[in-house]
N, C-alpha and C positions, 0 to 999 in steps of 0.2 A: 486486402490485408495479407496477402500471401507473403510470408517471410518478412514482413515489415515490423520490426520490433517496436516501433512507435505506437502500436495499437494494443499492446498487452496491458492488462489492468494490474495484475499482481503476480508474483512468483514466490516459490519457496526456495530460499537460499540456504544451502548447507555448507558451512565452512568449518575450519578447525576450531574457531571461536564459538560456534554454536549455530543454531537454526533460527531463521527469521522469515517473516512474511513481508516481502518488499512490494511497495506500491509505486509503480512507475511515475505516476503523476500525483503522488501523495501530498505534495505541497498544496494542491488545489482542493483537497478534501477538507470538509468542516471537521475540526478536531478540537472542540472547546476544552476537553479534559486533558489535552496534550498527551494523548496515548501514543501517538506516533513519535518516533525518534528520527534523528538525522538532520543534517544541515546542508545537504547538497542542493543544487538548483531545483530539482524536481523530486528526486527519490526520497521516500520516507519509509520506515520499517517498524515492525513490531517484533520484538524478540519472542522466542518460544515461551520463556518464563512469564512474560507479561501477557501473552495470548492465553495461557492456561488460566491466569488469574482473572481475565476479563473476556471470555469468549463472546459475550453479547456485544461488546465494543468492537471486536474484530468483525463480527457479522455485520454490524452497523456500517463499518468502514467499507466492507465489500459491497454492501447494498448501495451505499452512497456512490461508490465508484461506478457501479453498474448503471445507476440512474443518470450519471453525468458523463458517461463514456464518450458520447458524441460531442459534448462540450470540450472534452479534453483533447480531441484529435488534432486540433490546430495549435495547441499550446506548445 
């Protein structure tokens, strides 16, 4: 996994438009409440504002990502 960006789970992205928690393989995470945003092939994100309103959902997404991290390696 040395320097292989395909293995990261999530990152904090800070831009001029705001701050988000970005999930690399977010499209593969179970998100029945549609908490994640984004339309890319794999990336999904949660804005800071949404994360503040639903920290338990963010933690659930992180835990789900950790549970399925090996499933996501080949995607």
